[in-house]
Backbone bond lengths (Angstrom), bond angles and torsions (degrees), N, CA, C in turn:
res aa  C-N    CA-C-N  psi(-1)  N-CA   C-N-CA  omega(-1)  CA-C   N-CA-C  phi
1 X - - - 1.460 - - 1.527 110.14 -
2 X 1.299 115.47 161.73 1.464 120.98 -176.89 1.526 111.22 -72.67
3 X 1.314 114.65 163.46 1.465 120.54 175.13 1.517 110.31 -55.40
4 X 1.328 116.60 -44.82 1.463 120.40 -177.88 1.528 111.97 -63.91
5 X 1.334 116.86 -38.07 1.460 120.42 179.67 1.521 111.29 -68.32
6 X 1.323 116.98 -41.39 1.465 120.26 178.51 1.525 110.83 -64.43
7 X 1.323 116.40 -40.70 1.464 120.29 179.02 1.524 110.52 -66.34
8 X 1.313 117.11 -39.41 1.467 119.68 178.83 1.523 111.18 -60.00
9 X 1.341 116.93 -39.68 1.462 119.75 177.52 1.520 110.81 -68.29
10 X 1.327 117.09 -39.95 1.467 120.10 176.48 1.526 110.60 -59.94
11 X 1.322 116.70 -41.24 1.464 120.67 176.47 1.519 110.83 -60.16
12 X 1.327 116.41 -41.98 1.465 120.67 -179.01 1.526 111.31 -62.84
13 X 1.333 117.23 -31.79 1.461 121.13 177.34 1.523 112.49 -80.71
14 X 1.325 117.04 -8.88 1.457 120.65 -178.71 1.515 113.95 82.25
15 X 1.329 116.93 19.83 1.462 120.51 -179.58 1.526 110.14 -77.76
16 X 1.314 116.28 153.03 1.465 120.73 177.23 1.525 111.96 -99.89
17 X 1.321 117.78 -11.81 1.465 120.52 177.56 1.519 109.79 -154.06
18 X 1.337 113.75 164.53 1.466 121.92 179.99 1.516 107.73 -145.33
19 X 1.314 116.91 135.94 1.460 120.81 174.88 1.518 110.55 -104.02
20 X 1.330 116.72 128.94 1.463 121.47 175.69 1.517 109.31 -100.87
21 X 1.314 117.20 132.89 1.473 121.14 -179.21 1.522 109.33 -146.94
22 X 1.326 116.22 79.58 1.466 120.60 175.08 1.527 109.76 -66.08
23 X 1.322 115.81 165.03 1.459 121.19 175.45 1.529 110.40 -70.78
24 X 1.320 114.88 157.24 1.463 120.86 174.44 1.527 110.27 -91.19
25 X 1.332 116.28 177.40 1.456 122.41 -165.50 1.526 114.80 -62.45
26 X 1.345 118.79 -29.41 1.469 119.53 -179.47 1.523 111.74 -64.78
27 X 1.325 117.19 -26.00 1.471 120.81 176.84 1.523 108.60 -83.82
28 X 1.332 115.05 67.96 1.467 120.64 -176.22 1.521 111.74 -62.57
29 X 1.348 116.52 -29.10 1.464 120.15 -179.79 1.522 111.63 -66.21
30 X 1.330 116.32 -19.74 1.464 121.41 179.03 1.531 111.21 -108.15
31 X 1.344 116.25 16.01 1.465 121.31 -179.35 1.526 110.38 55.20
32 X 1.332 115.48 47.47 1.448 121.33 -176.13 1.521 113.71 -59.47
33 X 1.324 115.72 153.76 1.460 122.21 -173.92 1.526 111.53 -84.99
34 X 1.329 115.85 136.16 1.459 119.88 169.54 1.532 109.08 -89.29
35 X 1.322 116.85 -177.51 1.464 119.97 -174.23 1.525 112.61 -59.23
36 X 1.330 117.47 -43.67 1.469 119.85 -178.97 1.520 111.41 -63.56
37 X 1.316 116.64 -40.89 1.469 119.75 -179.04 1.526 111.17 -70.81
38 X 1.334 117.40 -32.41 1.468 119.31 175.73 1.527 109.92 -63.12
39 X 1.323 117.39 -45.23 1.464 120.74 -179.83 1.527 111.50 -63.36
40 X 1.330 116.63 -37.19 1.469 119.59 176.28 1.527 111.02 -66.72
41 X 1.332 116.42 -38.34 1.462 120.13 176.97 1.521 110.95 -61.98
42 X 1.336 116.79 -44.97 1.466 120.75 178.59 1.527 110.36 -58.60
43 X 1.325 116.21 -44.27 1.465 119.97 179.45 1.528 111.31 -62.90
44 X 1.331 116.73 -38.81 1.471 120.46 179.03 1.521 111.38 -65.50
45 X 1.334 115.73 -41.89 1.463 119.88 179.07 1.520 110.50 -65.95
46 X 1.323 116.88 -43.07 1.463 120.08 177.94 1.526 111.16 -59.33
47 X 1.334 116.51 -44.24 1.462 120.39 179.59 1.523 111.21 -63.44
48 X 1.332 115.92 -40.19 1.465 119.65 178.95 1.524 110.57 -63.23
49 X 1.326 116.74 -46.30 1.469 119.63 -179.29 1.525 111.23 -62.11
50 X 1.321 116.63 -40.87 1.462 120.05 -177.67 1.522 112.53 -73.36
51 X 1.329 117.47 -19.84 1.461 120.50 -178.65 1.519 112.93 -69.99
52 X 1.334 116.25 -25.15 1.457 120.05 -179.36 1.510 114.17 72.42
53 X 1.326 117.39 15.17 1.469 119.10 -176.78 1.523 113.83 -76.79
54 X 1.321 117.31 -8.41 1.464 120.73 177.48 1.521 109.14 -143.81
55 X 1.326 115.70 149.44 1.467 119.70 174.07 1.528 110.62 -80.08
56 X 1.328 117.73 -9.87 1.461 122.30 178.25 1.527 108.69 -81.75
57 X 1.331 116.33 123.71 1.459 121.30 176.23 1.526 108.55 -86.79
58 X 1.316 116.76 137.63 1.463 121.58 -178.54 1.522 109.17 -108.68
59 X 1.330 116.03 126.51 1.458 122.28 174.46 1.527 109.46 -96.58
60 X 1.337 116.37 138.32 1.458 121.96 179.46 1.523 109.92 -87.93
61 X 1.320 116.06 123.75 1.457 120.36 177.90 1.505 111.44 -138.61
62 X 1.306 116.05 -177.89 1.462 122.92 175.04 1.523 108.22 -149.86
63 X 1.316 116.97 144.95 1.463 120.57 167.32 1.523 106.17 -97.71
64 X 1.314 115.35 98.61 1.459 121.97 -170.48 1.523 110.08 -93.00
65 X 1.317 116.24 129.19 1.458 120.43 179.89 1.527 111.66 -65.34
66 X 1.332 115.03 135.26 1.456 121.61 168.68 1.525 106.44 -87.11
67 X 1.318 116.90 112.28 1.457 120.82 -177.56 1.519 111.24 -73.44
68 X 1.312 117.45 174.09 1.461 122.28 -170.70 1.528 113.02 -57.08
69 X 1.340 116.46 -33.45 1.464 120.48 -177.99 1.527 113.34 -93.21
70 X 1.346 117.50 4.37 1.454 121.26 179.50 1.512 114.35 93.17
71 X 1.328 117.52 -4.89 1.462 119.92 175.32 1.526 109.17 -76.45
72 X 1.324 115.68 166.93 1.455 120.56 -177.65 1.524 110.65 -102.07
73 X 1.312 114.81 161.93 1.455 122.83 -166.58 1.530 113.83 -87.02
74 X 1.330 118.69 -2.51 1.453 121.83 -178.41 1.521 110.00 -131.99
75 X 1.314 115.78 156.86 1.462 120.92 179.84 1.530 110.72 -62.67
76 X 1.320 115.70 143.14 1.458 120.96 179.41 1.524 111.97 -56.59
77 X 1.330 116.91 -37.60 1.466 120.10 -177.41 1.523 111.68 -63.19
78 X 1.334 116.88 -33.67 1.463 121.47 178.58 1.528 110.43 -77.12
79 X 1.321 116.91 -42.60 1.465 119.81 177.93 1.519 111.28 -58.02
80 X 1.326 116.88 -35.12 1.460 121.14 -178.02 1.529 112.51 -68.61
81 X 1.331 117.48 -17.68 1.468 121.16 -179.35 1.525 112.54 -83.38
82 X 1.324 116.92 -14.27 1.468 121.49 -175.72 1.522 111.86 -85.19
83 X 1.336 115.73 156.00 1.465 119.66 173.86 1.517 111.16 -69.29
84 X 1.327 116.94 -36.34 1.467 120.64 -178.61 1.520 110.03 -156.73
85 X 1.336 114.77 158.02 1.464 121.85 -178.71 1.528 108.48 -132.83
86 X 1.326 116.22 123.82 1.462 122.44 172.77 1.527 107.16 -100.03
87 X 1.311 117.62 120.52 1.462 121.85 178.76 1.524 109.35 -98.84
88 X 1.334 116.95 131.50 1.466 120.92 -175.71 1.522 110.78 -143.45
89 X 1.335 114.88 150.96 1.464 122.15 174.64 1.525 108.93 -92.73
90 X 1.346 115.91 128.62 1.463 120.83 177.43 1.525 112.47 -130.61
91 X 1.341 117.65 9.36 1.462 119.72 -176.04 1.518 109.85 -155.92
92 X 1.347 115.94 171.42 1.469 122.58 177.46 1.531 111.40 51.65
93 X 1.325 115.27 52.68 1.466 121.36 -177.35 1.529 113.17 -72.57
94 X 1.322 117.72 -14.42 1.459 120.40 -173.33 1.529 114.10 -88.04
95 X 1.303 118.03 6.73 1.457 120.09 178.20 1.526 110.62 -61.33
96 X 1.315 115.96 155.07 1.465 120.10 176.46 1.525 109.67 -67.01
97 X 1.325 115.50 165.99 1.462 119.61 178.78 1.532 111.23 -58.43
98 X 1.322 116.30 -42.92 1.467 120.00 -179.52 1.522 111.01 -64.05
99 X 1.332 116.98 -42.89 1.466 120.86 -179.76 1.524 111.39 -65.52
100 X 1.333 116.48 -46.13 1.457 120.19 -178.17 1.532 110.85 -65.79
101 X 1.311 116.76 -41.12 1.459 120.70 179.90 1.527 110.55 -63.08
102 X 1.334 116.51 -46.30 1.468 121.07 177.98 1.527 110.65 -61.77
103 X 1.317 116.08 -41.34 1.471 121.86 179.73 1.529 111.52 -59.20
104 X 1.324 116.46 -49.14 1.467 120.60 -176.84 1.527 110.67 -69.95
105 X 1.313 117.44 -39.35 1.466 119.58 179.20 1.527 110.91 -63.66
106 X 1.332 117.45 -38.25 1.459 119.26 176.80 1.532 110.30 -59.01
107 X 1.325 117.25 -41.67 1.464 120.66 178.72 1.531 111.08 -66.48
108 X 1.319 117.04 -42.26 1.465 121.11 178.87 1.524 110.83 -58.32
109 X 1.316 116.15 -35.14 1.464 120.57 -177.37 1.525 113.33 -79.12
110 X 1.333 117.47 -6.02 1.465 120.06 177.16 1.529 109.02 -68.10
111 X 1.325 118.63 132.45 1.474 120.24 -173.80 1.522 115.27 -63.46
112 X 1.323 118.46 -21.01 1.464 120.11 -179.18 1.519 113.78 -89.01
113 X 1.324 117.71 -11.02 1.466 120.09 -175.68 1.527 110.46 -78.13
114 X 1.315 114.94 124.71 1.467 122.96 -178.99 1.520 111.59 -98.28
115 X 1.329 115.76 -38.95 1.465 121.67 -174.53 1.516 110.43 -138.68
116 X 1.320 115.15 155.40 1.460 122.70 170.35 1.525 107.63 -107.29
117 X 1.337 115.74 124.79 1.457 120.39 -178.85 1.518 112.56 -91.81
118 X 1.328 115.57 148.26 1.479 125.18 178.91 1.535 112.06 18.68
119 X 1.336 117.57 76.93 1.464 121.79 -164.61 1.521 116.96 -66.42
120 X 1.316 119.03 -19.09 1.470 118.82 178.67 1.518 113.03 -106.18
121 X 1.336 118.04 -6.85 1.455 121.42 175.59 1.507 116.27 71.55
122 X 1.318 117.95 10.38 1.468 118.83 -175.05 1.530 111.51 -73.31
123 X 1.318 115.49 149.94 1.461 123.42 167.17 1.521 106.28 -121.98
124 X 1.295 117.04 113.18 1.459 121.19 -172.48 1.529 111.03 -59.24
125 X 1.323 115.09 131.43 1.462 125.17 -179.34 1.527 112.90 67.34
126 X 1.345 117.52 6.35 1.474 120.07 -178.75 1.522 112.58 -128.86
127 X 1.329 117.30 -41.60 1.465 119.69 -175.14 1.519 109.54 -147.09
128 X 1.333 115.93 129.62 1.452 120.42 176.69 1.533 110.39 -71.62
129 X 1.324 115.77 160.92 1.457 120.64 174.98 1.521 109.98 -59.96
130 X 1.326 116.57 148.99 1.459 118.23 168.01 1.522 108.24 -74.16
131 X 1.303 116.86 165.47 1.458 121.48 -177.01 1.530 109.45 -77.67
132 X 1.331 116.68 120.04 1.463 121.40 -178.39 1.524 109.06 -155.91
133 X 1.322 116.40 143.91 1.460 122.16 178.30 1.525 108.15 -88.88
134 X 1.326 116.37 96.33 1.460 119.91 -175.01 1.522 112.33 -67.54
135 X 1.324 117.93 -26.22 1.468 119.02 176.74 1.522 110.25 -61.07
136 X 1.335 116.41 -44.98 1.460 120.21 179.37 1.524 111.72 -69.04
137 X 1.321 116.91 -35.80 1.464 120.46 177.72 1.526 110.45 -63.86
138 X 1.322 116.72 -44.78 1.461 120.70 178.87 1.529 110.35 -63.36
139 X 1.331 117.23 -43.18 1.464 120.93 177.53 1.529 110.65 -57.35
140 X 1.340 116.67 -45.04 1.461 120.91 -178.59 1.523 111.40 -66.13
141 X 1.330 117.04 -39.55 1.460 120.47 179.27 1.525 110.97 -63.69
142 X 1.324 117.05 -43.33 1.462 120.42 178.52 1.525 110.28 -62.77
143 X 1.327 116.31 -45.96 1.466 121.18 -176.90 1.527 112.10 -63.08
144 X 1.334 116.70 -31.52 1.464 120.91 -176.15 1.526 113.49 -103.85
145 X 1.338 115.96 9.00 1.473 121.20 -179.91 1.531 111.74 54.68
146 X 1.328 115.02 42.32 1.456 122.40 177.05 1.524 108.99 -103.00
147 X 1.310 115.66 132.80 1.464 122.48 177.72 1.527 109.29 -76.09
148 X 1.323 117.25 143.88 1.466 120.93 166.22 1.524 107.45 -107.95
149 X 1.317 115.38 131.19 1.453 117.95 -176.47 1.521 112.38 -79.30
150 X 1.314 114.73 152.61 1.464 121.62 157.84 1.520 104.47 -93.52
151 X 1.305 116.51 102.85 1.457 119.84 178.90 1.524 107.46 -76.67
152 X 1.327 115.47 110.66 1.462 120.68 -170.02 1.522 113.68 -87.30
153 X 1.331 116.99 0.89 1.456 118.44 175.28 1.524 108.86 -61.74
154 X 1.332 118.93 128.50 1.469 120.87 -175.80 1.524 114.55 -58.74
155 X 1.332 117.91 -17.44 1.461 120.10 176.54 1.526 112.19 -80.37
156 X 1.340 116.73 -13.75 1.461 119.44 -174.79 1.531 112.97 -117.34
157 X 1.337 117.67 -63.82 1.475 122.28 -175.93 1.536 109.73 46.24
158 X 1.302 114.20 56.17 1.456 123.27 -169.39 1.540 107.37 -129.02
159 X 1.267 122.20 119.26 1.439 130.61 26.50 1.538 110.42 -84.88
160 X 1.296 116.67 146.09 1.456 123.24 -177.56 1.529 111.07 -58.45
161 X 1.331 116.09 140.00 1.463 121.42 -175.17 1.522 113.02 -59.47
162 X 1.329 118.45 -26.89 1.463 121.03 -176.68 1.524 113.08 -69.71
163 X 1.318 117.26 -15.76 1.455 120.79 -179.39 1.531 113.66 -92.11
164 X 1.326 116.76 -14.18 1.457 118.44 -167.47 1.524 115.06 -75.95
165 X 1.305 119.26 -40.83 1.463 120.41 -172.58 1.523 111.55 -57.05
166 X 1.303 116.80 -51.88 1.464 120.32 179.84 1.518 110.85 -66.49
167 X 1.335 117.14 -37.96 1.468 121.04 -177.03 1.525 111.55 -62.83
168 X 1.332 117.08 -46.16 1.468 118.13 -178.17 1.524 111.71 -73.56
169 X 1.316 116.83 -29.87 1.462 119.08 174.80 1.526 111.51 -62.02
170 X 1.330 116.33 -27.60 1.462 121.89 179.50 1.526 112.54 -89.91
171 X 1.341 117.06 -3.15 1.452 119.74 173.88 1.509 116.24 113.62
172 X 1.337 118.55 3.40 1.455 120.35 178.19 1.524 110.03 -71.22
173 X 1.333 115.58 139.42 1.460 122.12 176.18 1.522 108.87 -105.59
174 X 1.332 116.19 140.69 1.464 122.11 -179.47 1.518 110.48 -113.07
175 X 1.319 115.06 164.16 1.457 121.80 170.32 1.521 107.14 -137.67
176 X 1.320 116.96 133.27 1.465 121.10 178.48 1.524 107.74 -89.13
177 X 1.332 115.89 108.37 1.464 121.86 -174.71 1.529 110.46 -116.67
178 X 1.331 118.30 124.88 1.463 119.69 -176.29 1.525 114.80 -75.57
179 X 1.343 117.95 -10.91 1.477 120.54 -177.53 1.518 109.18 51.73
180 X 1.327 114.92 49.44 1.460 120.99 -172.93 1.518 111.43 -84.67
181 X 1.320 116.67 129.73 1.458 122.73 174.24 1.528 111.22 -107.00
182 X 1.323 116.74 5.51 1.458 122.83 174.84 1.527 107.26 -159.55
183 X 1.321 115.88 167.76 1.469 118.85 -179.16 1.527 111.02 -62.36
184 X 1.335 117.08 -35.05 1.457 119.68 -179.72 1.535 111.52 -64.09
185 X 1.331 116.36 -32.77 1.464 120.49 -177.66 1.527 113.08 -69.25
186 X 1.318 117.93 -17.04 1.471 119.46 179.78 1.525 111.64 -59.70
187 X 1.330 116.51 -23.10 1.468 119.90 179.91 1.522 112.40 -66.26
188 X 1.323 117.24 -14.63 1.457 120.15 -179.82 1.527 112.05 -61.37
189 X 1.328 117.71 -17.63 1.467 118.90 179.41 1.525 111.36 -53.70
190 X 1.337 116.43 -28.25 1.466 120.11 -178.63 1.531 111.34 -61.87
191 X 1.330 116.90 -37.84 1.467 120.20 176.59 1.520 110.33 -66.63
192 X 1.324 116.72 -35.48 1.455 119.92 177.91 1.509 112.81 -65.21
193 X 1.312 116.94 -37.77 1.460 120.85 176.29 1.531 109.85 -61.97
194 X 1.312 116.83 -41.38 1.466 120.36 179.85 1.532 111.87 -66.90
195 X 1.331 116.80 -38.41 1.464 119.73 176.09 1.525 109.95 -63.04
196 X 1.329 116.96 -42.71 1.461 120.41 179.01 1.524 111.29 -60.05
197 X 1.308 116.52 -43.46 1.466 120.16 179.09 1.527 111.04 -66.49
198 X 1.310 115.66 -38.58 1.466 119.45 179.06 1.522 110.81 -65.50
199 X 1.327 116.15 -30.25 1.458 121.34 177.57 1.520 113.81 -87.76
200 X 1.319 118.28 14.99 1.464 123.80 176.81 1.529 112.40 61.91
201 X 1.319 115.86 35.64 1.454 120.24 179.87 1.521 110.83 -95.87
202 X 1.332 114.84 154.00 1.455 122.44 177.28 1.520 109.23 -118.84
203 X 1.328 116.16 170.05 1.460 120.57 -177.65 1.530 111.90 -55.90
204 X 1.314 117.58 -34.44 1.466 120.59 -178.14 1.531 112.44 -65.85
205 X 1.308 116.86 -17.80 1.468 120.97 179.99 1.536 112.89 -88.34
206 X 1.347 117.19 -6.01 1.462 122.51 -172.10 1.525 109.39 -114.22
207 X 1.314 116.54 117.90 1.465 120.90 -177.93 1.514 111.76 -55.92
208 X 1.339 117.25 -47.07 1.458 118.19 -172.29 1.521 114.64 -89.67
209 X 1.333 115.83 28.59 1.467 119.91 160.23 1.525 109.93 -91.82
210 X 1.325 117.60 -5.43 1.462 121.78 -177.80 1.526 111.07 -79.56
211 X 1.318 115.13 163.69 1.457 121.36 175.89 1.524 110.74 -70.25
212 X 1.314 115.41 169.75 1.465 119.61 177.06 1.522 110.46 -56.74
213 X 1.315 116.82 -46.08 1.464 119.97 -179.66 1.526 110.81 -66.11
214 X 1.331 116.53 -35.43 1.455 120.15 177.14 1.522 112.44 -63.40
215 X 1.324 115.94 -41.06 1.468 120.25 176.87 1.524 110.33 -66.32
216 X 1.341 115.61 -45.83 1.466 119.85 -179.28 1.524 110.70 -58.51
217 X 1.319 115.97 -42.56 1.473 120.63 179.57 1.528 111.20 -65.48
218 X 1.334 116.68 -42.26 1.471 119.76 -178.92 1.523 110.44 -63.79
219 X 1.341 116.29 -44.18 1.470 119.55 178.03 1.530 110.36 -60.30
220 X 1.325 117.00 -42.59 1.467 120.52 -177.91 1.520 111.31 -64.27
221 X 1.325 116.89 -38.90 1.457 120.93 -179.52 1.526 112.28 -72.05
222 X 1.334 116.57 -19.81 1.456 119.69 177.73 1.526 111.97 -76.64
223 X 1.313 117.36 -17.87 1.483 120.13 -174.99 1.512 111.42 -78.87
């Protein structure tokens, strides 16, 4: 859906901001964005925000593929222009636990990465998680001040609720992300709220319970 349609749904939910994070170019099945298209997206979002046509502020992001060796799918110079970067695995699921863990940690350590998306790659009732040491992933995220998302899409619900209580007690920050591919999908955030509650989490543990200015400040301090 268009930027305007997504914002209209955010307004209907009473949200004060919305983050856009299309796929990057390696996700060809999702018509992922290359560097030129990312820059055009940023310009479009900036123009929308400056127009004042909505009280909802839009943050520019990307869901950037973590490639097989742990590098990211877009040039560093382009990633640095975004408000936030979600790094996710979408390929080479058959790597060993050691390989996958090393791969994801390398991405977490990239200075532009803000969040780790759906960290185990599972699709409920369709695909098992790839092999990964989540203890080490959580340790790396805490050490690098990287958020791990609660992917609220009902097919994922990843990271699993059983991991959250101990993780947030140790300092991990979460974000409830609907993984929306249309305006209707934004409603998935409700499942994410339930996962957070099931994992004994409070508002202070969730990045996007903050105000628009709070989010803007957190992103700025991450740079």
